[in-house]
All heavy atoms as TSV, in Angstrom:
chain	resi	resn	atom	element	x	y	z
A	1	MET	N	N	6.714	-1.279	-23.837
A	1	MET	CA	C	6.520	-1.786	-22.485
A	1	MET	C	C	7.805	-2.471	-22.038
A	1	MET	O	O	8.426	-3.225	-22.787
A	1	MET	CB	C	5.354	-2.777	-22.477
A	1	MET	CG	C	5.154	-3.462	-21.165
A	1	MET	SD	S	3.711	-4.552	-21.102
A	1	MET	CE	C	4.303	-5.963	-21.980
A	2	ARG	N	N	8.181	-2.195	-20.787
A	2	ARG	CA	C	9.377	-2.798	-20.212
A	2	ARG	C	C	9.057	-3.290	-18.807
A	2	ARG	O	O	8.359	-2.621	-18.048
A	2	ARG	CB	C	10.501	-1.759	-20.170
A	2	ARG	CG	C	11.837	-2.320	-19.766
A	2	ARG	CD	C	12.948	-1.301	-19.980
A	2	ARG	NE	N	12.735	-0.069	-19.257
A	2	ARG	CZ	C	13.122	0.159	-17.999
A	2	ARG	NH1	N	13.740	-0.780	-17.311
A	2	ARG	NH2	N	12.893	1.320	-17.424
A	3	ILE	N	N	9.572	-4.465	-18.463
A	3	ILE	CA	C	9.384	-5.046	-17.134
A	3	ILE	C	C	10.479	-4.507	-16.213
A	3	ILE	O	O	11.662	-4.546	-16.553
A	3	ILE	CB	C	9.471	-6.580	-17.180
A	3	ILE	CG1	C	8.421	-7.146	-18.126
A	3	ILE	CG2	C	9.337	-7.171	-15.779
A	3	ILE	CD1	C	8.621	-8.619	-18.458
A	4	VAL	N	N	10.064	-4.019	-15.039
A	4	VAL	CA	C	11.009	-3.509	-14.054
A	4	VAL	C	C	10.841	-4.317	-12.767
A	4	VAL	O	O	9.716	-4.573	-12.339
A	4	VAL	CB	C	10.759	-2.010	-13.774
A	4	VAL	CG1	C	11.694	-1.498	-12.701
A	4	VAL	CG2	C	10.899	-1.206	-15.054
A	5	VAL	N	N	11.967	-4.699	-12.166
A	5	VAL	CA	C	11.964	-5.500	-10.934
A	5	VAL	C	C	12.561	-4.690	-9.796
A	5	VAL	O	O	13.634	-4.114	-9.932
A	5	VAL	CB	C	12.801	-6.787	-11.106
A	5	VAL	CG1	C	12.766	-7.627	-9.848
A	5	VAL	CG2	C	12.359	-7.574	-12.308
A	6	ASP	N	N	11.865	-4.654	-8.677
A	6	ASP	CA	C	12.398	-4.061	-7.459
A	6	ASP	C	C	13.070	-5.196	-6.684
A	6	ASP	O	O	12.401	-5.988	-6.008
A	6	ASP	CB	C	11.268	-3.425	-6.645
A	6	ASP	CG	C	11.761	-2.738	-5.383
A	6	ASP	OD1	O	12.876	-3.049	-4.904
A	6	ASP	OD2	O	11.019	-1.887	-4.866
A	7	ARG	N	N	14.371	-5.294	-6.810
A	7	ARG	CA	C	15.129	-6.404	-6.197
A	7	ARG	C	C	15.030	-6.404	-4.672
A	7	ARG	O	O	15.159	-7.453	-4.044
A	7	ARG	CB	C	16.593	-6.345	-6.625
A	7	ARG	CG	C	16.802	-6.515	-8.097
A	7	ARG	CD	C	16.765	-7.958	-8.468
A	7	ARG	NE	N	16.800	-8.077	-9.935
A	7	ARG	CZ	C	16.370	-9.105	-10.569
A	7	ARG	NH1	N	15.884	-10.129	-9.911
A	7	ARG	NH2	N	16.425	-9.164	-11.878
A	8	ASP	N	N	14.810	-5.245	-4.077
A	8	ASP	CA	C	14.682	-5.179	-2.619
A	8	ASP	C	C	13.380	-5.805	-2.139
A	8	ASP	O	O	13.296	-6.283	-1.014
A	8	ASP	CB	C	14.756	-3.725	-2.140
A	8	ASP	CG	C	16.135	-3.126	-2.347
A	8	ASP	OD1	O	17.135	-3.874	-2.300
A	8	ASP	OD2	O	16.214	-1.900	-2.565
A	9	ARG	N	N	12.363	-5.805	-2.989
A	9	ARG	CA	C	11.057	-6.374	-2.613
A	9	ARG	C	C	10.904	-7.837	-3.010
A	9	ARG	O	O	10.174	-8.574	-2.367
A	9	ARG	CB	C	9.932	-5.589	-3.275
A	9	ARG	CG	C	9.722	-4.255	-2.673
A	9	ARG	CD	C	8.538	-3.594	-3.301
A	9	ARG	NE	N	7.983	-2.687	-2.311
A	9	ARG	CZ	C	6.794	-2.197	-2.348
A	9	ARG	NH1	N	5.990	-2.495	-3.340
A	9	ARG	NH2	N	6.374	-1.374	-1.419
A	10	CYS	N	N	11.552	-8.256	-4.096
A	10	CYS	CA	C	11.364	-9.608	-4.629
A	10	CYS	C	C	11.791	-10.652	-3.590
A	10	CYS	O	O	12.902	-10.609	-3.075
A	10	CYS	CB	C	12.154	-9.785	-5.916
A	10	CYS	SG	S	11.916	-11.413	-6.675
A	11	GLU	N	N	10.890	-11.586	-3.330
A	11	GLU	CA	C	11.161	-12.668	-2.377
A	11	GLU	C	C	11.297	-14.022	-3.070
A	11	GLU	O	O	11.398	-15.044	-2.402
A	11	GLU	CB	C	10.061	-12.713	-1.315
A	11	GLU	CG	C	10.037	-11.480	-0.444
A	11	GLU	CD	C	8.963	-11.526	0.617
A	11	GLU	OE1	O	8.276	-12.561	0.759
A	11	GLU	OE2	O	8.798	-10.503	1.309
A	12	GLY	N	N	11.262	-14.038	-4.399
A	12	GLY	CA	C	11.435	-15.280	-5.136
A	12	GLY	C	C	10.291	-16.262	-4.957
A	12	GLY	O	O	10.501	-17.469	-4.927
A	13	LEU	N	N	9.071	-15.752	-4.842
A	13	LEU	CA	C	7.913	-16.614	-4.610
A	13	LEU	C	C	7.467	-17.356	-5.865
A	13	LEU	O	O	6.826	-18.396	-5.784
A	13	LEU	CB	C	6.763	-15.790	-4.033
A	13	LEU	CG	C	7.088	-15.124	-2.693
A	13	LEU	CD1	C	5.966	-14.187	-2.282
A	13	LEU	CD2	C	7.341	-16.165	-1.630
A	14	GLY	N	N	7.774	-16.823	-7.035
A	14	GLY	CA	C	7.548	-17.550	-8.282
A	14	GLY	C	C	6.194	-17.412	-8.939
A	14	GLY	O	O	5.910	-18.119	-9.903
A	15	MET	N	N	5.352	-16.524	-8.458
A	15	MET	CA	C	4.042	-16.342	-9.100
A	15	MET	C	C	4.223	-15.876	-10.547
A	15	MET	O	O	3.512	-16.320	-11.435
A	15	MET	CB	C	3.191	-15.338	-8.325
A	15	MET	CG	C	2.798	-15.811	-6.941
A	15	MET	SD	S	1.813	-17.317	-6.952
A	15	MET	CE	C	0.335	-16.738	-7.745
A	16	CYS	N	N	5.168	-14.990	-10.770
A	16	CYS	CA	C	5.397	-14.477	-12.122
A	16	CYS	C	C	5.837	-15.605	-13.055
A	16	CYS	O	O	5.343	-15.725	-14.179
A	16	CYS	CB	C	6.428	-13.352	-12.114
A	16	CYS	SG	S	8.015	-13.783	-11.368
A	17	GLU	N	N	6.741	-16.428	-12.590
A	17	GLU	CA	C	7.218	-17.551	-13.406
A	17	GLU	C	C	6.090	-18.539	-13.700
A	17	GLU	O	O	5.970	-19.041	-14.823
A	17	GLU	CB	C	8.373	-18.268	-12.710
A	17	GLU	CG	C	8.935	-19.403	-13.541
A	17	GLU	CD	C	10.021	-20.165	-12.828
A	17	GLU	OE1	O	9.903	-20.392	-11.606
A	17	GLU	OE2	O	10.991	-20.545	-13.496
A	18	ALA	N	N	5.255	-18.788	-12.719
A	18	ALA	CA	C	4.149	-19.723	-12.914
A	18	ALA	C	C	3.170	-19.218	-13.976
A	18	ALA	O	O	2.605	-20.012	-14.723
A	18	ALA	CB	C	3.414	-19.953	-11.598
A	19	MET	N	N	3.019	-17.908	-14.052
A	19	MET	CA	C	2.051	-17.340	-14.986
A	19	MET	C	C	2.629	-17.000	-16.359
A	19	MET	O	O	1.897	-16.973	-17.338
A	19	MET	CB	C	1.427	-16.087	-14.378
A	19	MET	CG	C	0.614	-16.409	-13.141
A	19	MET	SD	S	-0.244	-14.979	-12.513
A	19	MET	CE	C	-1.517	-14.792	-13.754
A	20	ALA	N	N	3.940	-16.745	-16.407
A	20	ALA	CA	C	4.569	-16.342	-17.677
A	20	ALA	C	C	6.023	-16.801	-17.704
A	20	ALA	O	O	6.955	-16.004	-17.675
A	20	ALA	CB	C	4.472	-14.824	-17.852
A	21	HIS	N	N	6.210	-18.106	-17.757
A	21	HIS	CA	C	7.559	-18.682	-17.685
A	21	HIS	C	C	8.452	-18.277	-18.864
A	21	HIS	O	O	9.667	-18.413	-18.794
A	21	HIS	CB	C	7.492	-20.202	-17.571
A	21	HIS	CG	C	6.872	-20.860	-18.756
A	21	HIS	ND1	N	7.592	-21.219	-19.854
A	21	HIS	CD2	C	5.580	-21.184	-19.013
A	21	HIS	CE1	C	6.777	-21.759	-20.750
A	21	HIS	NE2	N	5.548	-21.744	-20.262
A	22	GLU	N	N	7.854	-17.772	-19.925
A	22	GLU	CA	C	8.653	-17.310	-21.064
A	22	GLU	C	C	9.395	-16.016	-20.742
A	22	GLU	O	O	10.363	-15.661	-21.409
A	22	GLU	CB	C	7.784	-17.041	-22.296
A	22	GLU	CG	C	6.838	-18.148	-22.651
A	22	GLU	CD	C	5.454	-17.922	-22.047
A	22	GLU	OE1	O	5.329	-17.861	-20.810
A	22	GLU	OE2	O	4.497	-17.821	-22.818
A	23	PHE	N	N	8.951	-15.314	-19.691
A	23	PHE	CA	C	9.514	-14.008	-19.368
A	23	PHE	C	C	10.199	-13.941	-18.010
A	23	PHE	O	O	11.018	-13.059	-17.777
A	23	PHE	CB	C	8.411	-12.944	-19.431
A	23	PHE	CG	C	7.784	-12.868	-20.788
A	23	PHE	CD1	C	6.581	-13.503	-21.049
A	23	PHE	CD2	C	8.412	-12.205	-21.817
A	23	PHE	CE1	C	6.008	-13.459	-22.310
A	23	PHE	CE2	C	7.855	-12.156	-23.082
A	23	PHE	CZ	C	6.651	-12.794	-23.335
A	24	PHE	N	N	9.867	-14.871	-17.112
A	24	PHE	CA	C	10.422	-14.863	-15.758
A	24	PHE	C	C	10.969	-16.241	-15.411
A	24	PHE	O	O	10.381	-17.252	-15.779
A	24	PHE	CB	C	9.333	-14.506	-14.737
A	24	PHE	CG	C	8.646	-13.208	-15.015
A	24	PHE	CD1	C	7.421	-13.182	-15.671
A	24	PHE	CD2	C	9.208	-12.009	-14.621
A	24	PHE	CE1	C	6.763	-11.990	-15.926
A	24	PHE	CE2	C	8.565	-10.806	-14.874
A	24	PHE	CZ	C	7.341	-10.798	-15.529
A	25	GLU	N	N	12.095	-16.242	-14.664
A	25	GLU	CA	C	12.685	-17.521	-14.259
A	25	GLU	C	C	13.323	-17.374	-12.890
A	25	GLU	O	O	14.037	-16.408	-12.628
A	25	GLU	CB	C	13.736	-17.937	-15.283
A	25	GLU	CG	C	14.413	-19.246	-14.967
A	25	GLU	CD	C	15.398	-19.635	-16.046
A	25	GLU	OE1	O	16.513	-19.076	-16.044
A	25	GLU	OE2	O	15.047	-20.469	-16.888
A	26	LEU	N	N	13.053	-18.346	-12.020
A	26	LEU	CA	C	13.706	-18.397	-10.715
A	26	LEU	C	C	14.835	-19.408	-10.776
A	26	LEU	O	O	14.659	-20.517	-11.269
A	26	LEU	CB	C	12.722	-18.834	-9.629
A	26	LEU	CG	C	11.679	-17.822	-9.204
A	26	LEU	CD1	C	10.723	-18.465	-8.213
A	26	LEU	CD2	C	12.331	-16.612	-8.596
A	27	ASP	N	N	16.004	-19.019	-10.241
A	27	ASP	CA	C	17.105	-19.969	-10.213
A	27	ASP	C	C	17.051	-20.775	-8.913
A	27	ASP	O	O	16.108	-20.644	-8.125
A	27	ASP	CB	C	18.449	-19.264	-10.412
A	27	ASP	CG	C	18.820	-18.323	-9.275
A	27	ASP	OD1	O	18.202	-18.381	-8.189
A	27	ASP	OD2	O	19.761	-17.531	-9.466
A	28	ASP	N	N	18.045	-21.586	-8.675
A	28	ASP	CA	C	18.058	-22.457	-7.496
A	28	ASP	C	C	18.106	-21.687	-6.179
A	28	ASP	O	O	17.767	-22.221	-5.125
A	28	ASP	CB	C	19.239	-23.428	-7.568
A	28	ASP	CG	C	19.082	-24.427	-8.700
A	28	ASP	OD1	O	17.936	-24.667	-9.137
A	28	ASP	OD2	O	20.112	-24.965	-9.161
A	29	ASP	N	N	18.552	-20.433	-6.232
A	29	ASP	CA	C	18.616	-19.590	-5.037
A	29	ASP	C	C	17.388	-18.688	-4.902
A	29	ASP	O	O	17.387	-17.751	-4.115
A	29	ASP	CB	C	19.868	-18.716	-5.070
A	29	ASP	CG	C	21.145	-19.526	-5.025
A	29	ASP	OD1	O	21.162	-20.566	-4.328
A	29	ASP	OD2	O	22.123	-19.128	-5.682
A	30	ASP	N	N	16.353	-18.973	-5.703
A	30	ASP	CA	C	15.120	-18.171	-5.718
A	30	ASP	C	C	15.354	-16.722	-6.134
A	30	ASP	O	O	14.648	-15.820	-5.700
A	30	ASP	CB	C	14.386	-18.219	-4.378
A	30	ASP	CG	C	13.790	-19.593	-4.108
A	30	ASP	OD1	O	13.506	-20.314	-5.080
A	30	ASP	OD2	O	13.616	-19.935	-2.931
A	31	THR	N	N	16.357	-16.511	-6.982
A	31	THR	CA	C	16.594	-15.197	-7.561
A	31	THR	C	C	15.875	-15.150	-8.893
A	31	THR	O	O	16.085	-16.004	-9.751
A	31	THR	CB	C	18.102	-14.944	-7.760
A	31	THR	OG1	O	18.742	-15.033	-6.496
A	31	THR	CG2	C	18.339	-13.571	-8.366
A	32	MET	N	N	15.021	-14.151	-9.064
A	32	MET	CA	C	14.231	-14.036	-10.280
A	32	MET	C	C	15.016	-13.298	-11.364
A	32	MET	O	O	15.662	-12.292	-11.097
A	32	MET	CB	C	12.928	-13.313	-9.985
A	32	MET	CG	C	11.889	-13.446	-11.072
A	32	MET	SD	S	12.039	-12.215	-12.353
A	32	MET	CE	C	11.630	-10.752	-11.461
A	33	THR	N	N	14.937	-13.846	-12.568
A	33	THR	CA	C	15.557	-13.237	-13.736
A	33	THR	C	C	14.470	-12.945	-14.756
A	33	THR	O	O	13.613	-13.793	-15.007
A	33	THR	CB	C	16.591	-14.199	-14.366
A	33	THR	OG1	O	17.576	-14.514	-13.387
A	33	THR	CG2	C	17.238	-13.590	-15.585
A	34	VAL	N	N	14.516	-11.745	-15.307
A	34	VAL	CA	C	13.610	-11.403	-16.399
A	34	VAL	C	C	14.286	-11.864	-17.690
A	34	VAL	O	O	15.384	-11.417	-18.013
A	34	VAL	CB	C	13.323	-9.890	-16.448
A	34	VAL	CG1	C	12.432	-9.557	-17.624
A	34	VAL	CG2	C	12.670	-9.434	-15.153
A	35	LEU	N	N	13.653	-12.780	-18.389
A	35	LEU	CA	C	14.239	-13.352	-19.602
A	35	LEU	C	C	14.101	-12.424	-20.808
A	35	LEU	O	O	14.918	-12.483	-21.723
A	35	LEU	CB	C	13.591	-14.700	-19.902
A	35	LEU	CG	C	13.717	-15.738	-18.792
A	35	LEU	CD1	C	12.923	-16.985	-19.150
A	35	LEU	CD2	C	15.183	-16.082	-18.531
A	36	ASP	N	N	13.074	-11.604	-20.808
A	36	ASP	CA	C	12.844	-10.660	-21.899
A	36	ASP	C	C	12.230	-9.402	-21.297
A	36	ASP	O	O	11.046	-9.391	-20.968
A	36	ASP	CB	C	11.916	-11.269	-22.952
A	36	ASP	CG	C	11.700	-10.372	-24.159
A	36	ASP	OD1	O	12.188	-9.224	-24.154
A	36	ASP	OD2	O	11.047	-10.825	-25.102
A	37	GLU	N	N	13.034	-8.360	-21.099
A	37	GLU	CA	C	12.565	-7.142	-20.438
A	37	GLU	C	C	11.552	-6.368	-21.267
A	37	GLU	O	O	10.798	-5.566	-20.728
A	37	GLU	CB	C	13.742	-6.240	-20.093
A	37	GLU	CG	C	14.598	-6.767	-18.977
A	37	GLU	CD	C	15.697	-5.804	-18.587
A	37	GLU	OE1	O	15.879	-4.767	-19.257
A	37	GLU	OE2	O	16.378	-6.089	-17.594
A	38	SER	N	N	11.553	-6.585	-22.569
A	38	SER	CA	C	10.632	-5.869	-23.460
A	38	SER	C	C	9.801	-6.865	-24.257
A	38	SER	O	O	10.074	-7.125	-25.430
A	38	SER	CB	C	11.421	-4.957	-24.395
A	38	SER	OG	O	12.133	-3.999	-23.672
A	39	PRO	N	N	8.788	-7.436	-23.628
A	39	PRO	CA	C	7.976	-8.447	-24.310
A	39	PRO	C	C	7.183	-7.841	-25.468
A	39	PRO	O	O	6.879	-6.642	-25.460
A	39	PRO	CB	C	7.045	-8.961	-23.221
A	39	PRO	CG	C	7.041	-7.920	-22.178
A	39	PRO	CD	C	8.333	-7.203	-22.264
A	40	PRO	N	N	6.852	-8.652	-26.453
A	40	PRO	CA	C	6.081	-8.154	-27.595
A	40	PRO	C	C	4.657	-7.778	-27.205
A	40	PRO	O	O	4.124	-8.245	-26.185
A	40	PRO	CB	C	6.089	-9.338	-28.566
A	40	PRO	CG	C	6.308	-10.528	-27.723
A	40	PRO	CD	C	7.149	-10.075	-26.568
A	41	GLU	N	N	4.057	-6.948	-28.003
A	41	GLU	CA	C	2.686	-6.482	-27.772
A	41	GLU	C	C	1.723	-7.657	-27.617
A	41	GLU	O	O	0.802	-7.612	-26.813
A	41	GLU	CB	C	2.250	-5.593	-28.941
A	41	GLU	CG	C	0.877	-5.004	-28.785
A	41	GLU	CD	C	0.787	-3.955	-27.693
A	41	GLU	OE1	O	1.780	-3.268	-27.428
A	41	GLU	OE2	O	-0.297	-3.850	-27.084
A	42	SER	N	N	1.960	-8.721	-28.365
A	42	SER	CA	C	1.065	-9.880	-28.323
A	42	SER	C	C	1.068	-10.583	-26.959
A	42	SER	O	O	0.149	-11.324	-26.644
A	42	SER	CB	C	1.453	-10.877	-29.414
A	42	SER	OG	O	2.784	-11.325	-29.223
A	43	SER	N	N	2.084	-10.335	-26.137
A	43	SER	CA	C	2.185	-10.959	-24.813
A	43	SER	C	C	1.837	-10.000	-23.683
A	43	SER	O	O	1.954	-10.352	-22.507
A	43	SER	CB	C	3.599	-11.491	-24.600
A	43	SER	OG	O	3.898	-12.477	-25.554
A	44	ARG	N	N	1.407	-8.802	-24.017
A	44	ARG	CA	C	1.149	-7.763	-23.012
A	44	ARG	C	C	0.179	-8.227	-21.926
A	44	ARG	O	O	0.430	-8.035	-20.737
A	44	ARG	CB	C	0.634	-6.504	-23.670
A	44	ARG	CG	C	0.404	-5.366	-22.694
A	44	ARG	CD	C	-0.013	-4.095	-23.391
A	44	ARG	NE	N	1.112	-3.494	-24.064
A	44	ARG	CZ	C	1.644	-2.326	-23.725
A	44	ARG	NH1	N	1.119	-1.644	-22.740
A	44	ARG	NH2	N	2.674	-1.846	-24.371
A	45	ALA	N	N	-0.928	-8.840	-22.294
A	45	ALA	CA	C	-1.929	-9.256	-21.306
A	45	ALA	C	C	-1.359	-10.316	-20.353
A	45	ALA	O	O	-1.589	-10.257	-19.142
A	45	ALA	CB	C	-3.181	-9.781	-21.996
A	46	LYS	N	N	-0.615	-11.254	-20.887
A	46	LYS	CA	C	-0.034	-12.319	-20.068
A	46	LYS	C	C	0.991	-11.755	-19.077
A	46	LYS	O	O	0.989	-12.096	-17.895
A	46	LYS	CB	C	0.626	-13.359	-20.968
A	46	LYS	CG	C	1.156	-14.555	-20.245
A	46	LYS	CD	C	1.671	-15.582	-21.222
A	46	LYS	CE	C	1.919	-16.895	-20.526
A	46	LYS	NZ	N	2.263	-17.957	-21.459
A	47	VAL	N	N	1.853	-10.876	-19.564
A	47	VAL	CA	C	2.870	-10.276	-18.707
A	47	VAL	C	C	2.218	-9.377	-17.660
A	47	VAL	O	O	2.599	-9.392	-16.487
A	47	VAL	CB	C	3.909	-9.506	-19.549
A	47	VAL	CG1	C	4.842	-8.701	-18.670
A	47	VAL	CG2	C	4.701	-10.468	-20.423
A	48	HIS	N	N	1.221	-8.618	-18.058
A	48	HIS	CA	C	0.517	-7.746	-17.120
A	48	HIS	C	C	-0.118	-8.575	-15.999
A	48	HIS	O	O	-0.030	-8.206	-14.819
A	48	HIS	CB	C	-0.543	-6.926	-17.859
A	48	HIS	CG	C	-1.231	-5.943	-16.988
A	48	HIS	ND1	N	-2.412	-6.220	-16.329
A	48	HIS	CD2	C	-0.898	-4.678	-16.642
A	48	HIS	CE1	C	-2.768	-5.170	-15.627
A	48	HIS	NE2	N	-1.874	-4.212	-15.801
A	49	ALA	N	N	-0.729	-9.683	-16.337
A	49	ALA	CA	C	-1.341	-10.556	-15.331
A	49	ALA	C	C	-0.281	-11.105	-14.371
A	49	ALA	O	O	-0.508	-11.182	-13.159
A	49	ALA	CB	C	-2.102	-11.693	-16.005
A	50	ALA	N	N	0.874	-11.474	-14.893
A	50	ALA	CA	C	1.956	-11.998	-14.048
A	50	ALA	C	C	2.485	-10.918	-13.113
A	50	ALA	O	O	2.749	-11.176	-11.934
A	50	ALA	CB	C	3.078	-12.546	-14.929
A	51	VAL	N	N	2.621	-9.705	-13.613
A	51	VAL	CA	C	3.080	-8.588	-12.786
A	51	VAL	C	C	2.069	-8.306	-11.679
A	51	VAL	O	O	2.438	-8.119	-10.520
A	51	VAL	CB	C	3.320	-7.338	-13.668
A	51	VAL	CG1	C	3.475	-6.083	-12.822
A	51	VAL	CG2	C	4.542	-7.548	-14.558
A	52	GLU	N	N	0.794	-8.298	-12.021
A	52	GLU	CA	C	-0.260	-8.041	-11.042
A	52	GLU	C	C	-0.354	-9.148	-9.986
A	52	GLU	O	O	-0.808	-8.903	-8.873
A	52	GLU	CB	C	-1.611	-7.895	-11.748
A	52	GLU	CG	C	-1.719	-6.641	-12.588
A	52	GLU	CD	C	-1.751	-5.388	-11.745
A	52	GLU	OE1	O	-2.518	-5.335	-10.772
A	52	GLU	OE2	O	-0.985	-4.454	-12.073
A	53	ALA	N	N	0.087	-10.351	-10.316
A	53	ALA	CA	C	0.002	-11.489	-9.398
A	53	ALA	C	C	1.101	-11.489	-8.339
A	53	ALA	O	O	1.024	-12.256	-7.377
A	53	ALA	CB	C	0.053	-12.801	-10.177
A	54	CYS	N	N	2.092	-10.638	-8.491
A	54	CYS	CA	C	3.197	-10.616	-7.519
A	54	CYS	C	C	2.675	-10.187	-6.152
A	54	CYS	O	O	2.198	-9.062	-5.978
A	54	CYS	CB	C	4.291	-9.659	-7.984
A	54	CYS	SG	S	5.694	-9.593	-6.833
A	55	PRO	N	N	2.759	-11.073	-5.146
A	55	PRO	CA	C	2.194	-10.759	-3.834
A	55	PRO	C	C	2.953	-9.679	-3.065
A	55	PRO	O	O	2.413	-9.084	-2.132
A	55	PRO	CB	C	2.220	-12.090	-3.088
A	55	PRO	CG	C	3.224	-12.919	-3.797
A	55	PRO	CD	C	3.275	-12.432	-5.212
A	56	VAL	N	N	4.198	-9.406	-3.443
A	56	VAL	CA	C	4.989	-8.388	-2.730
A	56	VAL	C	C	5.191	-7.126	-3.576
A	56	VAL	O	O	5.952	-6.242	-3.207
A	56	VAL	CB	C	6.358	-8.961	-2.265
A	56	VAL	CG1	C	6.160	-10.047	-1.218
A	56	VAL	CG2	C	7.166	-9.454	-3.441
A	57	LEU	N	N	4.486	-7.055	-4.723
A	57	LEU	CA	C	4.513	-5.884	-5.605
A	57	LEU	C	C	5.936	-5.512	-6.046
A	57	LEU	O	O	6.297	-4.334	-6.100
A	57	LEU	CB	C	3.838	-4.695	-4.927
A	57	LEU	CG	C	2.421	-4.946	-4.426
A	57	LEU	CD1	C	1.916	-3.737	-3.662
A	57	LEU	CD2	C	1.497	-5.317	-5.566
A	58	ALA	N	N	6.730	-6.532	-6.383
A	58	ALA	CA	C	8.106	-6.308	-6.808
A	58	ALA	C	C	8.246	-6.034	-8.293
A	58	ALA	O	O	9.319	-5.664	-8.753
A	58	ALA	CB	C	8.965	-7.520	-6.431
A	59	LEU	N	N	7.170	-6.202	-9.036
A	59	LEU	CA	C	7.218	-6.027	-10.486
A	59	LEU	C	C	6.357	-4.851	-10.932
A	59	LEU	O	O	5.312	-4.582	-10.335
A	59	LEU	CB	C	6.720	-7.291	-11.190
A	59	LEU	CG	C	7.508	-8.560	-10.922
A	59	LEU	CD1	C	6.758	-9.762	-11.479
A	59	LEU	CD2	C	8.898	-8.452	-11.516
A	60	SER	N	N	6.810	-4.189	-11.972
A	60	SER	CA	C	6.002	-3.128	-12.568
A	60	SER	C	C	6.296	-3.079	-14.075
A	60	SER	O	O	7.288	-3.647	-14.544
A	60	SER	CB	C	6.289	-1.773	-11.919
A	60	SER	OG	O	7.644	-1.429	-12.061
A	61	LEU	N	N	5.411	-2.424	-14.780
A	61	LEU	CA	C	5.562	-2.235	-16.225
A	61	LEU	C	C	5.653	-0.740	-16.505
A	61	LEU	O	O	4.894	0.052	-15.954
A	61	LEU	CB	C	4.360	-2.822	-16.974
A	61	LEU	CG	C	4.161	-4.319	-16.830
A	61	LEU	CD1	C	2.845	-4.727	-17.491
A	61	LEU	CD2	C	5.318	-5.078	-17.458
A	62	VAL	N	N	6.592	-0.367	-17.351
A	62	VAL	CA	C	6.718	1.030	-17.771
A	62	VAL	C	C	6.685	1.078	-19.287
A	62	VAL	O	O	7.159	0.158	-19.951
A	62	VAL	CB	C	8.000	1.687	-17.227
A	62	VAL	CG1	C	7.958	1.793	-15.714
A	62	VAL	CG2	C	9.241	0.951	-17.672
A	63	ASP	N	N	6.094	2.133	-19.810
A	63	ASP	CA	C	6.039	2.287	-21.273
A	63	ASP	C	C	7.220	3.061	-21.788
A	63	ASP	O	O	7.919	3.715	-21.140
A	63	ASP	CB	C	4.752	3.000	-21.681
A	63	ASP	CG	C	3.558	2.061	-21.550
A	63	ASP	OD1	O	3.677	0.878	-21.865
A	63	ASP	OD2	O	2.492	2.551	-21.115
């Protein structure tokens, strides 16, 4: 599983960071950084929930 970000859609709202701060981080300019693009299997549910919570659908998961 790999986290993919659509930079054109991301608005830096921070829902992903709020739900999975180990994998997503917003900087002072509201630019989102993926801290670990390939999270472990044990974190799949948490990362999936954070991706689904994105209100602008800027995140996706690919296998």
